[in-house]
Backbone as CSV, one residue per row, in Angstrom:
resi,resn,N_x,N_y,N_z,CA_x,CA_y,CA_z,C_x,C_y,C_z
1,MET,-23.912,5.708,-55.919,-24.297,5.070,-54.839,-24.115,5.794,-53.426
2,CYS,-25.303,5.872,-52.685,-25.195,6.158,-51.532,-25.654,5.374,-50.207
3,LEU,-24.638,5.434,-49.433,-25.055,4.715,-48.359,-25.229,5.526,-46.951
4,TYR,-26.425,5.589,-46.016,-27.017,6.036,-44.911,-26.413,5.133,-43.805
5,CYS,-25.784,5.501,-42.520,-26.028,5.355,-41.620,-27.269,5.713,-40.597
6,SER,-27.471,4.379,-39.941,-28.454,4.738,-39.307,-29.035,5.448,-38.124
7,LYS,-27.994,6.342,-37.429,-27.864,6.766,-36.632,-27.986,8.595,-36.759
8,CYS,-27.871,8.893,-38.230,-27.163,10.145,-38.515,-27.582,10.251,-40.161
9,ASP,-28.037,11.045,-40.958,-28.077,11.530,-42.251,-27.194,11.646,-43.063
10,GLU,-25.826,11.254,-42.309,-24.417,11.796,-43.152,-24.582,10.196,-44.477
11,ALA,-23.878,10.650,-45.344,-23.471,9.864,-46.148,-22.253,9.393,-45.910
12,LEU,-22.538,8.039,-46.264,-21.000,7.136,-45.738,-20.209,6.893,-47.394
13,ALA,-20.986,6.801,-47.915,-19.861,6.542,-49.682,-19.211,7.592,-49.677
14,SER,-19.868,8.541,-49.693,-19.242,10.087,-50.657,-17.672,10.330,-50.054
15,PRO,-17.572,9.769,-48.539,-16.437,10.594,-48.692,-15.359,9.973,-48.346
16,LEU,-15.230,8.183,-48.793,-14.370,7.393,-49.033,-13.641,7.811,-50.551
17,PRO,-12.392,7.314,-50.056,-11.247,7.139,-51.508,-11.724,6.341,-52.458
18,HIS,-11.494,6.636,-53.600,-11.587,5.852,-54.925,-11.135,4.467,-54.314
19,THR,-10.499,4.140,-53.590,-9.840,2.748,-53.416,-10.779,1.874,-52.161
20,ALA,-11.812,2.804,-51.974,-12.536,2.009,-51.164,-13.529,1.076,-52.408
21,PHE,-13.722,1.420,-53.410,-14.512,1.077,-54.318,-14.066,-0.083,-55.328
22,THR,-14.089,-1.019,-55.284,-13.862,-2.138,-56.296,-15.310,-2.797,-57.458
23,SER,-14.690,-3.158,-58.577,-16.012,-3.844,-59.156,-15.439,-5.086,-59.897
24,SER,-16.349,-6.017,-60.653,-16.117,-6.553,-61.293,-15.521,-6.253,-62.796
25,SER,-16.027,-5.238,-63.258,-15.290,-4.899,-64.878,-15.394,-3.764,-64.549
26,VAL,-14.472,-3.124,-65.562,-14.667,-1.265,-65.691,-14.339,-1.402,-67.333
27,PHE,-15.515,-0.615,-67.861,-15.913,0.043,-69.109,-13.941,0.326,-69.748
28,SER,-13.573,1.296,-68.977,-12.415,1.905,-69.140,-12.310,3.101,-67.692
29,ASN,-11.195,3.619,-68.020,-10.573,4.115,-66.999,-11.449,5.186,-66.310
30,GLY,-12.433,6.414,-67.090,-12.885,7.243,-66.681,-14.189,6.490,-66.153
31,TYR,-14.781,5.268,-66.250,-15.888,4.925,-65.557,-15.501,3.668,-64.260
32,ALA,-14.348,4.159,-63.781,-13.940,2.988,-62.864,-14.748,3.497,-61.194
33,ALA,-14.491,2.153,-60.346,-15.810,2.185,-59.702,-15.806,3.325,-58.520
34,GLY,-14.718,3.597,-58.393,-14.378,4.893,-57.836,-15.359,6.074,-57.756
35,TYR,-15.735,6.425,-59.234,-16.979,6.939,-59.627,-18.431,6.760,-59.148
36,ALA,-18.168,5.428,-58.521,-20.087,5.330,-58.150,-20.175,5.977,-56.955
37,LYS,-20.327,7.350,-57.087,-21.233,7.897,-56.039,-22.059,8.906,-56.240
38,LEU,-22.888,9.376,-55.569,-24.327,9.968,-56.030,-23.462,11.675,-56.346
39,ASN,-24.155,12.272,-57.178,-23.934,13.646,-57.594,-22.481,13.980,-57.756
40,ARG,-21.716,12.966,-58.525,-20.195,13.252,-58.633,-19.975,13.227,-60.408
41,ARG,-19.677,14.107,-60.925,-19.025,14.203,-62.343,-17.933,13.653,-62.910
42,GLY,-16.763,13.195,-61.967,-15.528,13.026,-62.217,-15.668,11.869,-62.939
43,GLY,-14.807,11.777,-63.863,-14.509,10.643,-64.759,-15.563,10.995,-65.812
44,ALA,-16.163,9.729,-66.192,-17.525,9.517,-67.426,-18.742,10.031,-66.040
45,GLY,-18.617,9.995,-65.196,-19.799,10.327,-64.316,-20.541,9.271,-63.631
46,GLY,-19.792,8.094,-63.497,-20.204,7.034,-62.965,-19.173,5.726,-63.110
47,TRP,-20.007,4.967,-62.624,-18.917,3.456,-62.866,-20.033,2.912,-63.920
48,SER,-19.081,2.019,-64.787,-19.788,1.455,-65.653,-18.611,0.100,-65.928
49,PRO,-19.601,-1.144,-65.768,-18.680,-2.323,-66.501,-18.720,-2.843,-67.933
50,LEU,-18.156,-3.627,-68.142,-17.877,-4.114,-69.480,-19.239,-4.438,-69.885
51,ASP,-19.545,-4.426,-71.090,-20.801,-5.161,-72.033,-20.880,-6.310,-71.706
52,SER,-19.966,-7.027,-71.738,-19.894,-8.298,-71.938,-19.403,-9.150,-70.127
53,ASP,-19.677,-7.904,-69.402,-19.448,-8.357,-67.974,-21.345,-9.012,-67.686
54,HIS,-21.449,-10.440,-67.873,-22.995,-10.381,-67.262,-23.224,-10.812,-65.903
55,TYR,-21.812,-10.608,-64.834,-22.236,-10.950,-63.561,-21.535,-9.803,-62.856
56,GLN,-22.354,-8.303,-62.921,-21.615,-7.491,-62.592,-21.736,-6.845,-61.001
57,TRP,-20.840,-6.473,-60.460,-21.051,-6.491,-59.360,-20.022,-4.984,-58.783
58,LEU,-20.554,-4.666,-57.666,-19.873,-3.310,-57.167,-19.593,-3.346,-55.979
59,GLN,-18.691,-3.329,-54.921,-18.498,-3.469,-53.729,-17.650,-2.512,-53.208
60,VAL,-18.063,-2.160,-52.160,-17.560,-0.808,-51.179,-17.297,-0.991,-49.644
61,ASP,-16.277,-0.717,-49.623,-15.333,-1.348,-48.100,-16.006,0.163,-47.252
62,LEU,-16.398,-0.212,-46.224,-16.926,1.076,-45.651,-15.616,1.613,-44.508
63,GLY,-14.890,0.578,-44.221,-13.641,0.924,-43.035,-13.666,0.052,-42.427
64,SER,-15.232,-0.320,-41.928,-15.489,-0.296,-40.602,-16.589,-1.056,-40.546
65,ARG,-17.215,-1.506,-39.513,-18.638,-2.530,-39.577,-19.898,-0.905,-39.037
66,LYS,-20.533,-0.965,-39.990,-21.711,0.630,-39.947,-22.882,-0.340,-40.065
67,GLN,-24.101,0.047,-39.624,-25.313,-0.123,-39.750,-25.939,0.775,-40.763
68,VAL,-25.929,0.363,-41.831,-26.548,0.878,-43.155,-28.445,1.230,-42.856
69,SER,-28.752,2.479,-43.206,-29.904,2.646,-43.015,-30.884,2.832,-44.363
70,ALA,-29.819,2.877,-45.381,-30.966,3.257,-46.706,-29.343,3.734,-47.990
71,ILE,-29.835,3.159,-49.146,-29.142,2.721,-50.045,-29.825,3.946,-51.399
72,ALA,-28.863,4.799,-51.644,-29.829,5.489,-52.946,-28.524,4.812,-54.719
73,THR,-29.178,5.158,-55.307,-28.847,4.924,-56.630,-29.039,5.745,-57.520
74,GLN,-28.310,6.552,-58.725,-28.783,7.321,-59.942,-27.670,6.865,-61.351
75,GLY,-28.332,7.321,-61.998,-27.696,7.089,-63.434,-26.400,7.705,-63.489
76,ARG,-25.898,7.408,-64.511,-24.328,7.875,-64.725,-24.686,9.485,-65.186
77,TYR,-23.580,10.504,-65.126,-24.077,11.844,-65.339,-24.077,12.115,-66.635
78,SER,-25.206,12.597,-67.342,-25.136,12.909,-68.559,-25.086,11.789,-69.828
79,SER,-25.933,10.892,-68.742,-25.986,9.345,-69.887,-27.405,9.199,-69.642
80,SER,-27.666,7.855,-70.208,-29.043,6.870,-70.141,-28.352,5.806,-69.626
81,ASP,-27.653,5.863,-69.198,-27.049,4.528,-68.251,-27.308,4.412,-66.653
82,TRP,-28.070,3.493,-65.808,-28.346,3.374,-64.835,-28.508,2.080,-64.501
83,THR,-28.911,1.888,-62.990,-28.737,0.543,-62.568,-30.411,0.255,-62.465
84,THR,-30.887,-0.767,-63.094,-32.456,-1.145,-63.045,-32.905,-2.150,-61.524
85,ARG,-31.890,-2.733,-61.608,-32.272,-4.176,-60.210,-31.115,-4.307,-59.412
86,TYR,-30.754,-4.658,-58.208,-29.428,-4.947,-57.393,-29.986,-6.094,-56.389
87,ARG,-29.007,-6.421,-56.051,-29.235,-7.627,-55.071,-28.365,-6.647,-53.965
88,LEU,-28.150,-6.842,-52.328,-27.471,-6.543,-51.359,-27.103,-7.562,-50.375
89,LEU,-25.652,-7.634,-50.603,-25.081,-8.137,-49.764,-24.253,-8.008,-49.150
90,TYR,-23.612,-8.202,-47.726,-22.739,-7.969,-46.988,-21.736,-8.618,-46.266
91,SER,-20.820,-8.583,-45.841,-19.214,-9.275,-45.308,-18.913,-8.369,-44.176
92,ASP,-18.208,-8.918,-43.167,-17.411,-8.096,-42.568,-15.495,-8.988,-42.932
93,THR,-15.895,-9.354,-43.737,-14.407,-9.902,-44.004,-14.059,-9.900,-45.571
94,GLY,-14.794,-9.556,-46.452,-14.642,-9.144,-47.575,-14.354,-10.749,-48.522
95,ARG,-14.503,-11.293,-47.349,-14.735,-13.275,-48.647,-16.011,-13.687,-48.125
96,ASN,-16.875,-13.575,-46.709,-17.865,-14.604,-46.930,-19.139,-13.813,-46.946
97,TRP,-19.870,-13.893,-47.844,-20.657,-12.653,-48.328,-22.183,-13.377,-47.804
98,LYS,-22.995,-12.490,-47.560,-24.663,-13.241,-47.018,-25.591,-11.734,-47.597
99,PRO,-26.874,-13.087,-47.879,-27.427,-11.779,-48.617,-28.243,-11.074,-47.119
100,TYR,-28.565,-9.917,-47.626,-29.561,-8.927,-46.606,-30.858,-9.510,-46.838
101,HIS,-31.309,-9.690,-45.207,-32.651,-10.490,-45.343,-33.269,-9.198,-44.727
102,GLN,-34.832,-9.100,-45.137,-35.735,-8.334,-44.649,-37.051,-9.043,-44.415
103,ASP,-37.641,-9.119,-42.982,-38.772,-10.136,-42.920,-38.436,-11.318,-42.916
104,GLY,-37.159,-12.047,-42.710,-37.110,-13.507,-43.613,-36.556,-13.483,-44.703
105,ASN,-37.120,-12.783,-45.372,-36.521,-13.289,-47.163,-35.479,-12.655,-47.595
106,ILE,-34.761,-13.058,-48.774,-33.871,-12.380,-48.852,-34.298,-11.000,-50.075
107,TRP,-33.704,-9.852,-49.552,-34.239,-8.587,-50.109,-33.360,-8.695,-51.369
108,SER,-34.058,-7.854,-52.387,-33.535,-7.446,-53.802,-34.541,-6.326,-54.109
109,ASN,-34.079,-5.523,-54.964,-34.123,-4.215,-55.366,-35.272,-4.857,-56.607
110,MET,-36.177,-5.201,-56.996,-36.573,-5.493,-57.908,-38.279,-4.928,-58.145
111,ARG,-38.397,-3.774,-57.721,-39.701,-3.006,-58.112,-39.982,-2.931,-59.344
112,ALA,-40.976,-2.809,-59.841,-42.176,-2.263,-61.086,-41.193,-1.436,-61.733
113,GLY,-40.814,-1.714,-63.228,-40.118,-0.856,-64.109,-38.987,-1.041,-64.024
114,PHE,-38.071,-2.007,-63.150,-36.809,-2.398,-62.787,-36.609,-3.489,-63.303
115,GLU,-35.219,-3.707,-64.387,-35.195,-5.148,-65.215,-33.880,-5.171,-65.440
116,GLY,-32.895,-6.234,-64.894,-31.784,-6.248,-65.411,-30.870,-5.595,-63.667
117,PHE,-29.577,-6.317,-63.863,-28.534,-5.888,-62.803,-27.641,-4.769,-63.588
């Protein structure tokens, strides 16, 4: 995952420590949420939740309020595992989550060819 701020082309997620990333579950230590960064080969090459986790989520704490202008995802390094669909929610507190709205509608990445969270 890569997040970009609106007034620059610098990635927001890449420099964050592993502790800024949390998730609903982890397949094993090598698949921890902290490995959910673009172009990283550490651990098993990315975050993977448990197969039995049907409500998977990944949370990134940016440390302070930021305006995000783009989000990029990629498959786990050296694997056929990848995100096919996701919803974007945001929070200032980490407790009260709001869906991101675009043109008055709740936005989710559900383009053709994408089929699962």
